[in-house]
MILO-185686 format. One record per residue (C-alpha): residue in three letters; x, y, z; residue number from 1. Coordinates in Angstrom, 2 decimals. Example, Ala and Ser with C-alpha at 12.3 -4.5 7.8 and 13.67 -1.06 7.14 Angstrom:
// MILO-185686
<r Ala <12.30 -4.50 7.80> 1>,
<r Ser <13.67 -1.06 7.14> 2>,
END
This chain:
// MILO-185686
<r Unk <36.15 -15.85 -25.55> 1>,
<r Unk <34.11 -18.98 -24.87> 2>,
<r Unk <35.56 -21.83 -22.83> 3>,
<r Unk <35.20 -24.25 -25.76> 4>,
<r Unk <37.29 -21.98 -27.98> 5>,
<r Unk <39.86 -21.57 -25.21> 6>,
<r Unk <40.13 -25.33 -24.86> 7>,
<r Unk <40.87 -25.68 -28.56> 8>,
<r Unk <43.36 -22.85 -28.69> 9>,
<r Unk <45.41 -23.09 -25.48> 10>,
<r Unk <47.10 -26.52 -25.87> 11>,
<r Unk <48.46 -25.96 -29.45> 12>,
<r Unk <49.74 -22.49 -28.63> 13>,
<r Unk <51.36 -23.67 -25.45> 14>,
<r Unk <53.10 -26.51 -27.25> 15>,
<r Unk <54.45 -24.23 -29.96> 16>,
<r Unk <55.72 -21.67 -27.46> 17>,
<r Unk <57.37 -24.26 -25.26> 18>,
<r Unk <58.94 -26.12 -28.17> 19>,
<r Unk <60.45 -22.88 -29.42> 20>,
<r Unk <61.72 -21.82 -26.01> 21>,
<r Unk <63.01 -25.14 -24.71> 22>,
<r Unk <66.31 -25.21 -26.61> 23>,
<r Unk <67.31 -21.86 -25.20> 24>,
<r Unk <66.10 -22.61 -21.70> 25>,
<r Unk <67.35 -26.09 -21.07> 26>,
<r Unk <70.64 -27.86 -21.35> 27>,
<r Unk <70.87 -31.00 -23.42> 28>,
<r Unk <71.19 -33.11 -20.27> 29>,
<r Unk <67.94 -32.21 -18.64> 30>,
<r Unk <65.94 -31.21 -21.71> 31>,
<r Unk <64.23 -34.57 -22.01> 32>,
<r Unk <63.01 -34.70 -18.39> 33>,
<r Unk <61.70 -31.14 -18.49> 34>,
<r Unk <59.82 -31.69 -21.72> 35>,
<r Unk <58.18 -34.79 -20.27> 36>,
<r Unk <57.12 -32.87 -17.13> 37>,
<r Unk <55.75 -29.94 -19.09> 38>,
<r Unk <53.79 -32.21 -21.37> 39>,
<r Unk <52.17 -33.87 -18.35> 40>,
<r Unk <51.25 -30.46 -16.98> 41>,
<r Unk <49.76 -29.47 -20.33> 42>,
<r Unk <47.65 -32.65 -20.38> 43>,
<r Unk <46.39 -31.83 -16.84> 44>,
<r Unk <45.48 -28.28 -17.94> 45>,
<r Unk <43.73 -29.65 -20.99> 46>,
<r Unk <41.68 -32.05 -18.84> 47>,
<r Unk <40.65 -29.23 -16.50> 48>,
<r Unk <39.55 -27.11 -19.44> 49>,
<r Unk <37.50 -30.00 -20.81> 50>,
<r Unk <35.80 -30.40 -17.43> 51>,
<r Unk <35.00 -26.67 -17.30> 52>,
<r Unk <33.64 -26.77 -20.83> 53>,
<r Unk <31.33 -29.68 -19.92> 54>,
<r Unk <30.06 -27.89 -16.83> 55>,
<r Unk <29.24 -24.86 -18.94> 56>,
<r Unk <27.39 -27.07 -21.43> 57>,
<r Unk <25.33 -28.54 -18.61> 58>,
<r Unk <24.41 -25.05 -17.37> 59>,
<r Unk <23.43 -23.98 -20.88> 60>,
<r Unk <21.28 -27.09 -21.31> 61>,
<r Unk <19.58 -26.49 -17.96> 62>,
<r Unk <18.84 -22.87 -18.85> 63>,
<r Unk <17.37 -23.87 -22.19> 64>,
<r Unk <15.25 -26.69 -20.77> 65>,
<r Unk <11.61 -25.84 -19.81> 66>,
<r Unk <11.06 -25.42 -16.04> 67>,
<r Unk <8.11 -27.21 -14.51> 68>,
<r Unk <5.43 -24.91 -13.03> 69>,
<r Unk <4.76 -24.85 -9.30> 70>,
<r Unk <1.58 -26.59 -8.20> 71>,
<r Unk <0.20 -25.84 -4.73> 72>,
<r Unk <-2.81 -27.32 -2.98> 73>,
<r Unk <-3.57 -25.88 0.44> 74>,
<r Unk <-6.33 -24.38 2.58> 75>,
<r Unk <-6.00 -21.29 0.36> 76>,
<r Unk <-7.08 -23.17 -2.75> 77>,
<r Unk <-5.50 -24.75 -5.78> 78>,
<r Unk <-2.70 -22.68 -7.36> 79>,
<r Unk <-0.63 -23.10 -10.50> 80>,
<r Unk <2.33 -20.73 -10.90> 81>,
<r Unk <5.28 -20.30 -13.21> 82>,
<r Unk <8.73 -21.08 -11.79> 83>,
<r Unk <9.56 -17.39 -11.38> 84>,
<r Unk <6.20 -16.62 -9.77> 85>,
<r Unk <5.38 -13.94 -12.33> 86>,
<r Unk <2.31 -15.75 -13.64> 87>,
<r Unk <-0.22 -17.68 -11.60> 88>,
<r Unk <-3.80 -18.85 -11.47> 89>,
<r Unk <-5.69 -19.82 -8.34> 90>,
<r Unk <-8.99 -21.65 -7.89> 91>,
<r Unk <-10.93 -21.14 -4.66> 92>,
<r Unk <-14.44 -21.88 -3.46> 93>,
<r Unk <-17.08 -20.86 -0.93> 94>,
<r Unk <-20.10 -22.93 0.12> 95>,
<r Unk <-22.53 -21.86 2.86> 96>,
<r Unk <-25.49 -24.00 3.92> 97>,
<r Unk <-27.86 -22.22 6.31> 98>,
<r Unk <-30.74 -23.26 8.52> 99>,
<r Unk <-33.24 -20.53 9.46> 100>,
<r Unk <-35.61 -21.02 12.36> 101>,
<r Unk <-38.02 -18.25 13.41> 102>,
<r Unk <-39.76 -18.10 16.79> 103>,
<r Unk <-43.18 -16.61 17.56> 104>,
<r Unk <-43.84 -15.89 13.88> 105>,
<r Unk <-47.61 -16.55 14.11> 106>,
<r Unk <-47.65 -19.22 11.47> 107>,
<r Unk <-45.58 -17.45 8.80> 108>,
<r Unk <-43.96 -20.06 6.60> 109>,
<r Unk <-40.36 -18.87 6.63> 110>,
<r Unk <-38.33 -21.64 8.31> 111>,
<r Unk <-35.96 -23.02 5.73> 112>,
<r Unk <-32.72 -24.61 4.64> 113>,
<r Unk <-30.88 -22.24 2.30> 114>,
<r Unk <-27.87 -22.68 0.08> 115>,
<r Unk <-26.81 -19.14 0.89> 116>,
<r Unk <-23.70 -19.08 -1.27> 117>,
<r Unk <-22.00 -21.52 -3.62> 118>,
<r Unk <-19.18 -19.74 -5.39> 119>,
<r Unk <-16.33 -20.72 -7.65> 120>,
<r Unk <-13.57 -18.13 -7.46> 121>,
<r Unk <-10.85 -17.82 -10.08> 122>,
<r Unk <-7.97 -15.39 -9.53> 123>,
<r Unk <-4.64 -14.89 -11.22> 124>,
<r Unk <-1.70 -12.68 -12.13> 125>,
<r Unk <0.33 -12.12 -15.29> 126>,
<r Unk <3.80 -10.57 -15.40> 127>,
<r Unk <3.38 -9.77 -11.68> 128>,
<r Unk <1.58 -6.51 -12.47> 129>,
<r Unk <-1.70 -7.65 -14.01> 130>,
<r Unk <-4.33 -9.48 -11.99> 131>,
<r Unk <-7.87 -10.70 -12.52> 132>,
<r Unk <-10.77 -12.01 -10.48> 133>,
<r Unk <-13.81 -13.93 -11.70> 134>,
<r Unk <-16.47 -15.09 -9.22> 135>,
<r Unk <-19.47 -17.16 -10.24> 136>,
<r Unk <-22.44 -17.68 -7.90> 137>,
<r Unk <-24.29 -20.99 -8.11> 138>,
<r Unk <-26.40 -20.42 -4.98> 139>,
<r Unk <-29.91 -19.04 -5.24> 140>,
<r Unk <-32.30 -19.59 -8.11> 141>,
<r Unk <-29.96 -18.76 -11.00> 142>,
<r Unk <-26.27 -18.72 -11.84> 143>,
<r Unk <-24.81 -15.20 -11.81> 144>,
<r Unk <-21.50 -13.37 -12.08> 145>,
<r Unk <-20.65 -11.76 -8.73> 146>,
<r Unk <-17.27 -10.23 -9.57> 147>,
<r Unk <-15.36 -9.86 -12.83> 148>,
<r Unk <-12.47 -7.41 -12.80> 149>,
<r Unk <-8.94 -6.67 -13.95> 150>,
<r Unk <-6.23 -5.06 -11.83> 151>,
<r Unk <-3.07 -3.23 -12.85> 152>,
<r Unk <-0.36 -2.62 -10.23> 153>,
<r Unk <1.85 0.39 -10.85> 154>,
<r Unk <3.33 0.22 -7.35> 155>,
<r Unk <2.03 0.00 -3.78> 156>,
<r Unk <0.85 3.59 -3.94> 157>,
<r Unk <-1.15 3.18 -7.15> 158>,
<r Unk <-3.22 0.22 -8.28> 159>,
<r Unk <-5.97 0.36 -10.86> 160>,
<r Unk <-9.08 -1.81 -10.97> 161>,
<r Unk <-11.58 -2.19 -13.82> 162>,
<r Unk <-14.82 -4.14 -14.05> 163>,
<r Unk <-17.42 -5.37 -11.57> 164>,
<r Unk <-16.59 -5.30 -7.86> 165>,
<r Unk <-17.59 -3.79 -4.51> 166>,
<r Unk <-17.54 0.03 -4.41> 167>,
<r Unk <-15.45 1.09 -1.38> 168>,
<r Unk <-18.26 2.42 0.84> 169>,
<r Unk <-19.40 0.00 3.58> 170>,
<r Unk <-16.77 -1.35 5.97> 171>,
<r Unk <-18.46 -4.67 6.73> 172>,
<r Unk <-19.43 -5.16 3.09> 173>,
<r Unk <-15.77 -4.87 2.09> 174>,
<r Unk <-14.95 -7.78 4.41> 175>,
<r Unk <-15.00 -11.23 2.84> 176>,
<r Unk <-18.27 -13.18 3.13> 177>,
<r Unk <-16.22 -15.93 4.80> 178>,
<r Unk <-14.95 -13.95 7.78> 179>,
<r Unk <-17.68 -11.65 9.08> 180>,
<r Unk <-18.50 -11.99 12.79> 181>,
<r Unk <-22.06 -13.08 11.99> 182>,
<r Unk <-23.74 -15.18 9.33> 183>,
<r Unk <-25.43 -12.09 7.93> 184>,
<r Unk <-24.00 -8.61 7.73> 185>,
<r Unk <-25.78 -6.00 9.84> 186>,
<r Unk <-28.82 -4.02 8.69> 187>,
<r Unk <-26.43 -1.08 8.11> 188>,
<r Unk <-25.28 -2.80 4.91> 189>,
<r Unk <-28.77 -2.13 3.47> 190>,
<r Unk <-27.70 1.48 2.87> 191>,
<r Unk <-24.53 0.92 0.82> 192>,
<r Unk <-24.07 -0.29 -2.79> 193>,
<r Unk <-23.32 -3.99 -3.16> 194>,
<r Unk <-21.51 -4.39 -6.50> 195>,
<r Unk <-21.16 -2.05 -9.44> 196>,
<r Unk <-19.35 -1.54 -12.73> 197>,
<r Unk <-16.56 0.99 -12.67> 198>,
<r Unk <-12.91 1.96 -12.57> 199>,
<r Unk <-11.00 2.60 -9.35> 200>,
<r Unk <-7.58 3.82 -8.29> 201>,
<r Unk <-6.19 2.93 -4.87> 202>,
<r Unk <-3.10 2.12 -2.91> 203>,
<r Unk <-1.12 2.46 0.30> 204>,
<r Unk <0.83 5.47 1.51> 205>,
<r Unk <3.24 6.23 4.37> 206>,
<r Unk <4.51 2.66 4.73> 207>,
<r Unk <1.00 1.23 4.78> 208>,
<r Unk <-0.35 3.56 7.44> 209>,
<r Unk <-2.89 5.09 5.05> 210>,
<r Unk <-4.87 3.46 2.27> 211>,
<r Unk <-7.11 5.20 -0.22> 212>,
<r Unk <-9.54 4.34 -2.99> 213>,
<r Unk <-11.34 6.57 -5.49> 214>,
<r Unk <-13.48 5.47 -8.39> 215>,
<r Unk <-16.19 6.24 -10.91> 216>,
<r Unk <-19.07 3.76 -11.04> 217>,
<r Unk <-22.30 3.30 -12.94> 218>,
<r Unk <-24.31 3.93 -9.79> 219>,
<r Unk <-26.73 1.59 -8.05> 220>,
<r Unk <-29.35 1.95 -5.35> 221>,
<r Unk <-28.90 1.06 -1.67> 222>,
<r Unk <-28.13 -2.65 -1.29> 223>,
<r Unk <-28.26 -3.24 -5.04> 224>,
<r Unk <-25.90 -4.80 -7.55> 225>,
<r Unk <-25.39 -3.85 -11.18> 226>,
<r Unk <-27.17 -5.78 -13.92> 227>,
<r Unk <-23.84 -5.83 -15.82> 228>,
<r Unk <-24.94 -2.98 -18.11> 229>,
<r Unk <-25.02 0.78 -17.60> 230>,
<r Unk <-26.42 2.84 -20.47> 231>,
<r Unk <-27.40 6.08 -18.73> 232>,
<r Unk <-25.40 9.26 -18.28> 233>,
<r Unk <-25.63 9.25 -14.48> 234>,
<r Unk <-22.46 8.08 -12.68> 235>,
<r Unk <-21.35 7.87 -9.05> 236>,
<r Unk <-18.05 9.09 -7.64> 237>,
<r Unk <-16.87 7.03 -4.64> 238>,
<r Unk <-13.94 7.82 -2.34> 239>,
<r Unk <-12.56 6.16 0.78> 240>,
<r Unk <-9.69 7.05 3.10> 241>,
<r Unk <-8.64 4.57 5.78> 242>,
<r Unk <-5.80 4.95 8.28> 243>,
<r Unk <-3.89 2.52 10.50> 244>,
<r Unk <-1.48 5.01 12.10> 245>,
<r Unk <-0.17 2.73 14.85> 246>,
<r Unk <0.26 -0.53 12.95> 247>,
<r Unk <4.07 -0.48 13.31> 248>,
<r Unk <4.01 0.32 17.04> 249>,
<r Unk <4.62 -3.21 18.31> 250>,
<r Unk <3.13 -3.87 21.72> 251>,
<r Unk <0.96 -0.77 21.72> 252>,
<r Unk <-2.69 -1.31 22.76> 253>,
<r Unk <-3.76 0.79 19.76> 254>,
<r Unk <-1.58 -1.01 17.22> 255>,
<r Unk <-4.64 -2.70 15.75> 256>,
<r Unk <-6.80 0.43 15.48> 257>,
<r Unk <-7.88 1.52 12.01> 258>,
<r Unk <-10.41 4.17 11.09> 259>,
<r Unk <-11.60 6.15 8.12> 260>,
<r Unk <-14.42 7.60 6.12> 261>,
<r Unk <-16.05 6.83 2.78> 262>,
<r Unk <-18.52 8.71 0.61> 263>,
<r Unk <-20.38 8.49 -2.68> 264>,
<r Unk <-22.05 11.14 -4.83> 265>,
<r Unk <-24.15 10.72 -7.94> 266>,
<r Unk <-27.58 10.90 -9.51> 267>,
<r Unk <-30.20 8.18 -9.76> 268>,
<r Unk <-33.35 7.93 -11.88> 269>,
<r Unk <-36.30 5.55 -12.36> 270>,
<r Unk <-37.46 2.82 -9.99> 271>,
<r Unk <-34.09 1.09 -10.34> 272>,
<r Unk <-32.47 4.08 -8.65> 273>,
<r Unk <-34.17 3.52 -5.28> 274>,
<r Unk <-33.82 0.44 -3.09> 275>,
<r Unk <-35.92 -2.63 -3.74> 276>,
<r Unk <-36.20 -3.02 0.04> 277>,
<r Unk <-34.33 -3.13 3.33> 278>,
<r Unk <-33.98 -6.52 5.03> 279>,
<r Unk <-33.60 -7.77 8.59> 280>,
<r Unk <-30.88 -10.12 9.81> 281>,
<r Unk <-33.31 -12.93 9.02> 282>,
<r Unk <-33.54 -11.62 5.43> 283>,
<r Unk <-37.18 -10.53 5.72> 284>,
<r Unk <-38.09 -7.22 4.10> 285>,
<r Unk <-39.19 -4.62 6.66> 286>,
<r Unk <-39.23 -1.53 4.40> 287>,
<r Unk <-39.88 -0.93 0.71> 288>,
<r Unk <-41.03 2.02 -1.36> 289>,
<r Unk <-44.37 2.04 -3.12> 290>,
<r Unk <-44.25 0.46 -6.56> 291>,
<r Unk <-44.82 3.77 -8.34> 292>,
<r Unk <-42.08 5.60 -6.42> 293>,
<r Unk <-39.05 6.47 -8.53> 294>,
<r Unk <-35.65 8.01 -7.87> 295>,
<r Unk <-35.03 11.33 -9.57> 296>,
<r Unk <-32.07 13.45 -8.58> 297>,
<r Unk <-28.92 13.57 -6.55> 298>,
<r Unk <-28.01 10.74 -4.18> 299>,
<r Unk <-25.12 10.63 -1.76> 300>,
<r Unk <-23.77 8.62 1.14> 301>,
<r Unk <-21.24 9.19 3.87> 302>,
<r Unk <-19.87 6.58 6.27> 303>,
<r Unk <-17.37 7.04 9.11> 304>,
<r Unk <-16.04 3.63 10.22> 305>,
<r Unk <-13.47 1.85 12.36> 306>,
<r Unk <-11.92 -1.56 12.97> 307>,
<r Unk <-9.99 -2.57 16.10> 308>,
<r Unk <-8.01 -5.74 16.87> 309>,
<r Unk <-6.02 -6.54 19.98> 310>,
<r Unk <-5.04 -10.14 20.52> 311>,
<r Unk <-8.19 -12.25 20.74> 312>,
<r Unk <-10.50 -9.22 20.78> 313>,
<r Unk <-11.96 -7.62 17.70> 314>,
<r Unk <-14.54 -4.88 17.08> 315>,
<r Unk <-15.99 -2.96 14.15> 316>,
<r Unk <-18.29 0.02 13.95> 317>,
<r Unk <-19.80 2.09 11.18> 318>,
<r Unk <-22.42 4.75 10.53> 319>,
<r Unk <-24.09 5.31 7.17> 320>,
<r Unk <-26.21 8.24 6.03> 321>,
<r Unk <-27.87 7.62 2.67> 322>,
<r Unk <-29.73 10.39 0.83> 323>,
<r Unk <-31.96 9.83 -2.20> 324>,
<r Unk <-34.35 12.08 -4.11> 325>,
<r Unk <-37.63 10.40 -4.98> 326>,
<r Unk <-41.00 11.11 -6.57> 327>,
<r Unk <-44.26 9.26 -5.79> 328>,
<r Unk <-44.75 8.89 -9.56> 329>,
<r Unk <-43.22 10.24 -12.74> 330>,
<r Unk <-45.10 13.53 -12.34> 331>,
<r Unk <-45.23 13.76 -8.52> 332>,
<r Unk <-43.50 16.15 -6.17> 333>,
<r Unk <-39.84 15.44 -5.43> 334>,
<r Unk <-38.42 15.03 -1.93> 335>,
<r Unk <-34.97 14.31 -0.55> 336>,
<r Unk <-35.04 11.45 1.99> 337>,
<r Unk <-32.25 10.70 4.45> 338>,
<r Unk <-32.07 7.17 5.87> 339>,
<r Unk <-29.57 6.46 8.64> 340>,
<r Unk <-28.04 3.37 10.21> 341>,
<r Unk <-25.25 2.42 12.56> 342>,
<r Unk <-23.80 -0.69 14.16> 343>,
<r Unk <-21.27 -1.83 16.72> 344>,
<r Unk <-20.08 -5.44 16.76> 345>,
<r Unk <-17.44 -7.17 18.87> 346>,
<r Unk <-15.98 -10.65 19.20> 347>,
<r Unk <-13.58 -12.55 21.42> 348>,
<r Unk <-11.71 -15.76 20.54> 349>,
<r Unk <-12.11 -17.99 23.60> 350>,
<r Unk <-9.25 -20.31 22.63> 351>,
<r Unk <-6.67 -17.53 22.45> 352>,
<r Unk <-6.05 -17.15 18.72> 353>,
<r Unk <-5.81 -13.66 17.24> 354>,
<r Unk <-8.85 -11.88 15.89> 355>,
<r Unk <-8.38 -10.39 12.44> 356>,
<r Unk <-10.29 -8.82 9.57> 357>,
<r Unk <-9.38 -11.93 7.55> 358>,
<r Unk <-10.83 -14.40 10.05> 359>,
<r Unk <-9.55 -16.69 12.76> 360>,
<r Unk <-6.88 -19.33 12.14> 361>,
<r Unk <-7.07 -22.18 14.71> 362>,
<r Unk <-3.82 -23.30 16.30> 363>,
<r Unk <-4.95 -26.88 15.77> 364>,
<r Unk <-7.70 -28.32 13.60> 365>,
<r Unk <-10.59 -30.21 15.12> 366>,
<r Unk <-9.51 -33.81 15.65> 367>,
<r Unk <-11.52 -35.82 18.15> 368>,
<r Unk <-8.97 -38.64 18.27> 369>,
<r Unk <-6.12 -36.32 19.20> 370>,
<r Unk <-8.22 -34.17 21.51> 371>,
<r Unk <-7.96 -30.91 19.53> 372>,
<r Unk <-11.10 -28.82 19.04> 373>,
<r Unk <-10.20 -25.94 16.74> 374>,
<r Unk <-11.07 -22.39 17.80> 375>,
<r Unk <-14.17 -20.86 19.39> 376>,
<r Unk <-15.30 -17.24 19.09> 377>,
<r Unk <-18.21 -15.45 20.77> 378>,
<r Unk <-19.81 -12.43 19.08> 379>,
<r Unk <-22.26 -9.66 19.87> 380>,
<r Unk <-23.83 -6.88 17.82> 381>,
<r Unk <-26.21 -3.93 18.11> 382>,
<r Unk <-27.54 -2.16 15.03> 383>,
<r Unk <-30.20 0.39 14.18> 384>,
<r Unk <-31.69 1.63 10.90> 385>,
<r Unk <-34.01 4.63 10.75> 386>,
<r Unk <-36.17 5.63 7.76> 387>,
<r Unk <-36.78 9.32 7.08> 388>,
<r Unk <-40.21 10.30 8.47> 389>,
<r Unk <-40.94 12.09 5.20> 390>,
<r Unk <-41.07 8.74 3.38> 391>,
<r Unk <-44.56 8.14 4.79> 392>,
<r Unk <-47.22 7.94 3.51> 393>,
<r Unk <-46.51 9.43 0.06> 394>,
<r Unk <-43.48 7.32 -0.94> 395>,
<r Unk <-43.92 4.24 1.25> 396>,
<r Unk <-46.91 2.57 2.91> 397>,
<r Unk <-47.31 2.86 6.68> 398>,
<r Unk <-49.13 -0.48 6.76> 399>,
<r Unk <-46.51 -2.56 4.96> 400>,
<r Unk <-43.25 -0.87 6.01> 401>,
<r Unk <-41.62 -0.11 9.34> 402>,
<r Unk <-39.83 3.20 9.81> 403>,
<r Unk <-37.21 1.75 12.16> 404>,
<r Unk <-35.47 -1.54 12.92> 405>,
<r Unk <-33.30 -2.20 15.96> 406>,
<r Unk <-31.37 -5.45 15.94> 407>,
<r Unk <-29.54 -7.39 18.65> 408>,
<r Unk <-27.35 -10.36 17.80> 409>,
<r Unk <-25.42 -13.01 19.74> 410>,
<r Unk <-23.30 -15.69 18.12> 411>,
<r Unk <-20.84 -18.54 18.53> 412>,
<r Unk <-18.37 -19.45 15.79> 413>,
<r Unk <-16.61 -22.81 15.84> 414>,
<r Unk <-13.59 -22.90 13.53> 415>,
<r Unk <-12.93 -26.60 12.93> 416>,
<r Unk <-10.10 -25.56 10.61> 417>,
<r Unk <-9.14 -22.61 8.46> 418>,
<r Unk <-11.57 -23.90 5.84> 419>,
<r Unk <-14.54 -25.29 7.80> 420>,
<r Unk <-16.66 -23.23 10.23> 421>,
<r Unk <-19.90 -23.77 12.13> 422>,
<r Unk <-21.75 -20.55 13.03> 423>,
<r Unk <-24.66 -20.27 15.45> 424>,
<r Unk <-26.41 -16.87 15.56> 425>,
<r Unk <-29.49 -15.60 17.37> 426>,
<r Unk <-31.03 -12.32 16.21> 427>,
<r Unk <-33.87 -10.29 17.63> 428>,
<r Unk <-35.21 -7.30 15.72> 429>,
<r Unk <-37.70 -4.77 17.07> 430>,
<r Unk <-39.66 -2.60 14.64> 431>,
<r Unk <-40.82 1.01 14.95> 432>,
<r Unk <-43.65 2.52 12.94> 433>,
<r Unk <-44.79 5.89 11.70> 434>,
<r Unk <-47.40 7.61 13.90> 435>,
<r Unk <-50.13 7.00 11.33> 436>,
<r Unk <-49.39 3.27 11.01> 437>,
<r Unk <-52.24 0.85 11.89> 438>,
<r Unk <-52.05 -1.16 15.09> 439>,
<r Unk <-51.97 -4.37 13.06> 440>,
<r Unk <-49.53 -4.03 10.10> 441>,
<r Unk <-50.57 -5.56 6.81> 442>,
<r Unk <-47.16 -7.25 6.44> 443>,
<r Unk <-47.20 -10.39 8.63> 444>,
<r Unk <-43.46 -10.21 9.32> 445>,
<r Unk <-43.93 -6.83 11.06> 446>,
<r Unk <-46.65 -7.92 13.51> 447>,
<r Unk <-44.12 -9.07 16.08> 448>,
<r Unk <-40.42 -8.80 16.81> 449>,
<r Unk <-38.30 -10.98 14.56> 450>,
<r Unk <-36.62 -13.75 16.56> 451>,
<r Unk <-34.39 -15.89 14.41> 452>,
<r Unk <-31.83 -18.64 14.95> 453>,
<r Unk <-29.57 -19.03 11.93> 454>,
<r Unk <-26.94 -21.74 11.80> 455>,
<r Unk <-24.38 -22.17 9.05> 456>,
<r Unk <-21.91 -24.79 7.89> 457>,
<r Unk <-19.28 -23.09 5.76> 458>,
<r Unk <-16.51 -24.42 3.54> 459>,
<r Unk <-14.11 -21.74 2.35> 460>,
<r Unk <-10.78 -22.28 0.62> 461>,
END
């Protein structure tokens, strides 16, 4: 029974009962005093019931009234969420302005300022289980869609993803563009797919100690991204297994060790199925297939990889073997080529903050007046990429392409805050050539080692 009904019913009933019982209970002498006392008690009860009824009305009104959404503005972006947190939308951004300076380049005009990335990132969730991501790129010569995908969370062990996103192959490629050790990912990333259309299942097992991902994608060449359409019958299967077996062992020196393996298998055809070219750290092309060369047949990749973090120290390493079947022309002989690359990179945060796969968070932001300087990190990297000898001279030119690139990198990252970073990187790349290559390569960029200083001012939120 509702409180309001109880308030209406209790006083009349009580009065009737008491009036009927009073003559039998009380003597004539004290009947008047008792009745007066009981009536006062009834009035007090009635007042209490009225108060309770009003409190209930207030609660009902509050429950029926619309609740204002939560608005958050922080170094993680602008977020708008429902009061219960089940629905949200977040706006983030990434801007990277680079300066590239090359040394000893024999007059090649390649020094430049570059708006490397200018991205607007929209993310959100609905009913806690459905998520989306939409990333638009305004850097470069044209506006493009980098990511556009929908996620469905069944539980931690099973999450589905549909749309355009990074296939789970390269370790460093899977890391955010904001938090890599260097301005540019290593030359190893040339051998893995960039972004593709597909559907993927993934999740975490054994209390987060193991993560997995498996998907079916349209299939793209090394270093390539989908054109947002996929009309052929050839698809790629991609799988990745990654383990962090010691992550719950607090204090252990191997707590931050993670390792795994990824692989892809599919078929590629036409010129779009082979890479458009492999690039150096300075983003100069050092290898490309002949224009008439086409992909025709099975392609596969395999990549063992690891990530290690311990306090201020961080390191990553990966190896990639990429196999593609090519023809020198539509009617030429087919050959399977295996290109290989590996890298090892390490970093140390000089100011004592923790190294992590998601970047460095300074203890204090740069503030000259207060004498705080943010965080400083030094980095180093060695990488090598080797082209299959069989690529020359039938499928690639010995005069315009190198068959090997070995890269050394040193860097300093200055984290003024979680959102603003200055990066200073020096790269030196040495090229190797096929035995039949001329002494003076036709490609000017290959006539000497690449020596590049790349600086970057980055805003990421």
